[in-house]
ROLO-112324 format. One line per field, with one value per atom (N, C-alpha, C, O, CB): atom name; z, x, y; residue number from 1. Coordinates in steps of 0.1 Angstrom, whole numbers. Glycine has a CB too. Layout:
// residues N
atomo	c(CA:...)
pz	c(Z:...)
px	c(X:...)
py	c(Y:...)
num	c(NUM:...)
END
This chain:
// residues 89
atomo	c(N:CA:C:O:CB:N:CA:C:O:CB:N:CA:C:O:CB:N:CA:C:O:CB:N:CA:C:O:CB:N:CA:C:O:CB:N:CA:C:O:CB:N:CA:C:O:CB:N:CA:C:O:CB:N:CA:C:O:CB:N:CA:C:O:CB:N:CA:C:O:CB:N:CA:C:O:CB:N:CA:C:O:CB:N:CA:C:O:CB:N:CA:C:O:CB:N:CA:C:O:CB:N:CA:C:O:CB:N:CA:C:O:CB:N:CA:C:O:CB:N:CA:C:O:CB:N:CA:C:O:CB:N:CA:C:O:CB:N:CA:C:O:CB:N:CA:C:O:CB:N:CA:C:O:CB:N:CA:C:O:CB:N:CA:C:O:CB:N:CA:C:O:CB:N:CA:C:O:CB:N:CA:C:O:CB:N:CA:C:O:CB:N:CA:C:O:CB:N:CA:C:O:CB:N:CA:C:O:CB:N:CA:C:O:CB:N:CA:C:O:CB:N:CA:C:O:CB:N:CA:C:O:CB:N:CA:C:O:CB:N:CA:C:O:CB:N:CA:C:O:CB:N:CA:C:O:CB:N:CA:C:O:CB:N:CA:C:O:CB:N:CA:C:O:CB:N:CA:C:O:CB:N:CA:C:O:CB:N:CA:C:O:CB:N:CA:C:O:CB:N:CA:C:O:CB:N:CA:C:O:CB:N:CA:C:O:CB:N:CA:C:O:CB:N:CA:C:O:CB:N:CA:C:O:CB:N:CA:C:O:CB:N:CA:C:O:CB:N:CA:C:O:CB:N:CA:C:O:CB:N:CA:C:O:CB:N:CA:C:O:CB:N:CA:C:O:CB:N:CA:C:O:CB:N:CA:C:O:CB:N:CA:C:O:CB:N:CA:C:O:CB:N:CA:C:O:CB:N:CA:C:O:CB:N:CA:C:O:CB:N:CA:C:O:CB:N:CA:C:O:CB:N:CA:C:O:CB:N:CA:C:O:CB:N:CA:C:O:CB:N:CA:C:O:CB:N:CA:C:O:CB:N:CA:C:O:CB:N:CA:C:O:CB:N:CA:C:O:CB:N:CA:C:O:CB:N:CA:C:O:CB:N:CA:C:O:CB:N:CA:C:O:CB:N:CA:C:O:CB:N:CA:C:O:CB:N:CA:C:O:CB:N:CA:C:O:CB:N:CA:C:O:CB)
pz	c(1552:1544:1531:1520:1552:1531:1518:1509:1497:1521:1514:1505:1499:1487:1514:1506:1501:1490:1479:1512:1493:1483:1470:1459:1488:1471:1460:1452:1440:1464:1459:1452:1444:1433:1462:1450:1443:1431:1420:1453:1432:1420:1409:1398:1424:1413:1403:1397:1385:1410:1404:1399:1388:1378:1410:1392:1382:1370:1359:1389:1372:1360:1351:1339:1365:1357:1350:1342:1330:1360:1349:1342:1331:1320:1352:1333:1323:1310:1299:1328:1313:1302:1294:1281:1307:1301:1294:1286:1274:1304:1291:1284:1272:1261:1293:1273:1262:1251:1239:1266:1254:1245:1237:1225:1251:1245:1239:1229:1218:1250:1233:1224:1212:1201:1232:1213:1201:1192:1180:1205:1197:1189:1181:1170:1198:1188:1181:1171:1160:1191:1173:1163:1151:1140:1169:1154:1142:1134:1122:1148:1141:1134:1126:1115:1144:1132:1124:1112:1101:1134:1113:1101:1091:1079:1105:1095:1085:1079:1067:1093:1086:1080:1070:1059:1091:1073:1063:1050:1039:1069:1052:1040:1032:1020:1044:1039:1033:1025:1014:1043:1031:1024:1012:1003:1034:1011:1000:989:979:1004:992:982:969:969:989:959:946:947:939:936:958:959:960:956:972:965:968:960:961:982:952:945:930:923:946:925:911:906:915:903:894:888:878:871:881:878:868:861:866:876:847:839:844:843:838:848:853:866:871:843:873:886:897:896:889:907:919:927:929:928:931:939:953:960:932:957:970:980:991:969:977:987:995:990:980:1007:1016:1022:1027:1026:1023:1029:1045:1051:1025:1051:1065:1073:1084:1070:1067:1074:1074:1083:1067:1064:1064:1075:1083:1050:1077:1088:1101:1110:1087:1103:1116:1119:1130:1116:1108:1110:1115:1124:1097:1108:1112:1126:1133:1102:1130:1144:1154:1164:1145:1151:1160:1161:1172:1156:1150:1150:1158:1165:1135:1156:1164:1179:1186:1160:1183:1197:1203:1213:1200:1195:1199:1200:1210:1190:1191:1191:1202:1209:1177:1205:1216:1230:1238:1216:1231:1244:1246:1257:1245:1235:1235:1239:1246:1222:1233:1235:1250:1256:1226:1255:1269:1278:1288:1272:1276:1284:1283:1293:1280:1271:1270:1277:1283:1255:1276:1283:1298:1305:1279:1303:1317:1322:1333:1321:1314:1318:1317:1325:1309:1308:1307:1313:1312:1292:1320:1326:1337:1345:1331:1337:1348:1353:1345:1344:1366:1371:1365:1360:1387:1365:1359:1367:1379:1359:1361:1368:1381:1381:1358:1391:1404:1413:1424:1402:1408:1416:1421:1414:1408:1432:1437:1431:1428:1453:1430:1424:1434:1430:1418)
px	c(-1012:-1015:-1008:-1014:-1010:-996:-988:-995:-995:-974:-1001:-1008:-1020:-1023:-1012:-1028:-1039:-1035:-1041:-1047:-1024:-1019:-1014:-1017:-1007:-1008:-1003:-1015:-1015:-994:-1025:-1037:-1044:-1049:-1047:-1044:-1050:-1042:-1047:-1050:-1029:-1020:-1022:-1024:-1005:-1023:-1026:-1040:-1041:-1025:-1049:-1063:-1062:-1068:-1073:-1055:-1053:-1045:-1049:-1046:-1035:-1028:-1036:-1036:-1015:-1045:-1054:-1064:-1067:-1062:-1069:-1079:-1072:-1078:-1085:-1060:-1053:-1050:-1052:-1039:-1046:-1044:-1057:-1056:-1038:-1068:-1081:-1085:-1090:-1091:-1083:-1087:-1077:-1082:-1086:-1065:-1055:-1059:-1059:-1041:-1063:-1068:-1081:-1082:-1071:-1090:-1102:-1099:-1105:-1112:-1090:-1086:-1079:-1082:-1077:-1070:-1063:-1073:-1072:-1052:-1083:-1093:-1101:-1104:-1103:-1105:-1112:-1104:-1109:-1117:-1091:-1082:-1081:-1082:-1068:-1079:-1079:-1091:-1091:-1076:-1103:-1116:-1117:-1123:-1127:-1113:-1114:-1105:-1109:-1110:-1093:-1085:-1091:-1091:-1071:-1097:-1104:-1115:-1118:-1108:-1122:-1134:-1129:-1135:-1142:-1117:-1112:-1108:-1110:-1100:-1102:-1098:-1111:-1111:-1090:-1121:-1134:-1139:-1144:-1144:-1138:-1143:-1135:-1140:-1143:-1123:-1114:-1115:-1108:-1100:-1123:-1125:-1132:-1138:-1133:-1131:-1137:-1152:-1158:-1135:-1158:-1173:-1176:-1186:-1178:-1166:-1169:-1160:-1161:-1167:-1151:-1141:-1145:-1148:-1127:-1144:-1146:-1160:-1169:-1139:-1162:-1175:-1177:-1167:-1178:-1189:-1192:-1204:-1215:-1194:-1202:-1214:-1220:-1233:-1224:-1213:-1218:-1225:-1230:-1228:-1225:-1231:-1220:-1208:-1236:-1225:-1216:-1214:-1223:-1222:-1202:-1199:-1194:-1189:-1188:-1196:-1191:-1202:-1200:-1185:-1213:-1224:-1222:-1216:-1238:-1226:-1225:-1238:-1245:-1213:-1241:-1254:-1252:-1243:-1257:-1262:-1261:-1261:-1256:-1273:-1267:-1267:-1253:-1249:-1276:-1244:-1230:-1223:-1215:-1223:-1226:-1219:-1223:-1215:-1222:-1236:-1241:-1235:-1231:-1256:-1235:-1229:-1214:-1210:-1230:-1206:-1192:-1191:-1182:-1185:-1199:-1198:-1202:-1195:-1208:-1212:-1216:-1204:-1201:-1229:-1198:-1187:-1175:-1168:-1183:-1173:-1162:-1164:-1155:-1160:-1176:-1179:-1179:-1173:-1193:-1184:-1184:-1170:-1167:-1192:-1162:-1148:-1140:-1132:-1141:-1142:-1135:-1139:-1130:-1137:-1152:-1156:-1150:-1146:-1172:-1150:-1144:-1129:-1124:-1147:-1122:-1108:-1105:-1096:-1102:-1114:-1112:-1115:-1107:-1122:-1125:-1128:-1117:-1113:-1141:-1112:-1101:-1088:-1082:-1098:-1085:-1074:-1075:-1065:-1071:-1087:-1089:-1088:-1083:-1103:-1093:-1093:-1079:-1076:-1102:-1070:-1057:-1046:-1034:-1054:-1049:-1039:-1032:-1038:-1045:-1019:-1011:-1001:-997:-1003:-998:-988:-975:-972:-987:-967:-953:-945:-948:-946:-935:-927:-921:-916:-915:-922:-916:-926:-922:-904:-938:-948:-959:-962:-955:-964:-975:-988:-990:-976:-998:-1011:-1020:-1031:-1017)
py	c(-324:-312:-314:-310:-300:-319:-320:-329:-327:-325:-340:-350:-343:-346:-362:-336:-329:-319:-318:-321:-312:-302:-310:-305:-294:-321:-329:-334:-334:-340:-339:-344:-332:-334:-350:-320:-309:-306:-303:-297:-306:-303:-314:-310:-303:-326:-337:-335:-337:-351:-331:-328:-317:-318:-325:-306:-295:-300:-295:-284:-308:-313:-322:-321:-321:-330:-338:-330:-332:-348:-320:-311:-303:-302:-301:-298:-291:-300:-296:-286:-313:-322:-325:-325:-335:-326:-328:-316:-318:-332:-304:-292:-290:-286:-280:-293:-292:-302:-299:-295:-314:-324:-319:-321:-338:-313:-308:-297:-296:-303:-288:-277:-282:-277:-267:-291:-297:-303:-302:-307:-310:-317:-306:-308:-325:-295:-285:-278:-275:-274:-276:-270:-279:-275:-268:-292:-302:-302:-302:-316:-301:-301:-288:-288:-303:-277:-264:-264:-259:-252:-270:-271:-280:-277:-277:-291:-300:-293:-295:-313:-285:-278:-267:-266:-270:-261:-251:-258:-253:-244:-270:-278:-282:-281:-291:-286:-289:-277:-279:-294:-265:-253:-249:-242:-242:-254:-251:-263:-263:-249:-272:-284:-280:-269:-295:-288:-285:-282:-275:-296:-287:-284:-269:-265:-291:-261:-247:-238:-225:-244:-243:-234:-233:-243:-240:-221:-218:-217:-218:-228:-216:-216:-227:-231:-202:-232:-243:-239:-238:-257:-238:-234:-221:-220:-246:-212:-199:-199:-189:-195:-211:-211:-208:-210:-226:-201:-198:-211:-219:-187:-213:-225:-221:-229:-233:-208:-204:-204:-199:-190:-210:-211:-224:-234:-211:-224:-236:-239:-230:-234:-251:-255:-254:-258:-270:-248:-246:-259:-260:-238:-270:-283:-288:-295:-293:-285:-289:-282:-288:-285:-269:-262:-267:-269:-247:-269:-274:-288:-291:-275:-297:-310:-309:-316:-318:-300:-299:-293:-298:-289:-284:-279:-289:-290:-267:-297:-308:-318:-323:-315:-322:-331:-325:-333:-334:-312:-306:-307:-311:-291:-304:-305:-319:-321:-299:-328:-342:-348:-354:-351:-345:-349:-343:-350:-346:-331:-324:-330:-331:-309:-333:-339:-353:-356:-339:-360:-374:-373:-381:-381:-364:-362:-358:-363:-351:-349:-345:-357:-359:-334:-365:-377:-387:-393:-383:-389:-399:-395:-403:-401:-382:-376:-378:-381:-362:-375:-375:-390:-393:-369:-399:-413:-419:-429:-421:-414:-421:-412:-416:-422:-401:-393:-400:-408:-380:-399:-404:-394:-385:-417:-394:-384:-386:-397:-385:-376:-377:-387:-390:-364:-393:-403:-397:-386:-407:-405:-401:-394:-390:-393:-392:-385:-395:-404:-373:-392:-400:-396:-384:-400:-405:-401:-395:-391:-413)
num	c(1:1:1:1:1:2:2:2:2:2:3:3:3:3:3:4:4:4:4:4:5:5:5:5:5:6:6:6:6:6:7:7:7:7:7:8:8:8:8:8:9:9:9:9:9:10:10:10:10:10:11:11:11:11:11:12:12:12:12:12:13:13:13:13:13:14:14:14:14:14:15:15:15:15:15:16:16:16:16:16:17:17:17:17:17:18:18:18:18:18:19:19:19:19:19:20:20:20:20:20:21:21:21:21:21:22:22:22:22:22:23:23:23:23:23:24:24:24:24:24:25:25:25:25:25:26:26:26:26:26:27:27:27:27:27:28:28:28:28:28:29:29:29:29:29:30:30:30:30:30:31:31:31:31:31:32:32:32:32:32:33:33:33:33:33:34:34:34:34:34:35:35:35:35:35:36:36:36:36:36:37:37:37:37:37:38:38:38:38:38:39:39:39:39:39:40:40:40:40:40:41:41:41:41:41:42:42:42:42:42:43:43:43:43:43:44:44:44:44:44:45:45:45:45:45:46:46:46:46:46:47:47:47:47:47:48:48:48:48:48:49:49:49:49:49:50:50:50:50:50:51:51:51:51:51:52:52:52:52:52:53:53:53:53:53:54:54:54:54:54:55:55:55:55:55:56:56:56:56:56:57:57:57:57:57:58:58:58:58:58:59:59:59:59:59:60:60:60:60:60:61:61:61:61:61:62:62:62:62:62:63:63:63:63:63:64:64:64:64:64:65:65:65:65:65:66:66:66:66:66:67:67:67:67:67:68:68:68:68:68:69:69:69:69:69:70:70:70:70:70:71:71:71:71:71:72:72:72:72:72:73:73:73:73:73:74:74:74:74:74:75:75:75:75:75:76:76:76:76:76:77:77:77:77:77:78:78:78:78:78:79:79:79:79:79:80:80:80:80:80:81:81:81:81:81:82:82:82:82:82:83:83:83:83:83:84:84:84:84:84:85:85:85:85:85:86:86:86:86:86:87:87:87:87:87:88:88:88:88:88:89:89:89:89:89)
END
């Protein structure tokens, strides 16, 4: 019974690590997107033109990149997860 319980705990720890990696990846991507939105492409006026417009394909591309990166981070975390020192797998 104890072995089954330990395996369950390890599975939860593995899942938790993968989800944390996915969340961090999404946070990093969101910060990068905010930096992009504050770039010269969108700031100020040039010859009377508004520069605060954004192309929807840019937004869609960033969202796809965020999702793809987070899934990759989750998969990498799950593949490389190891139990803490002194614990059985």
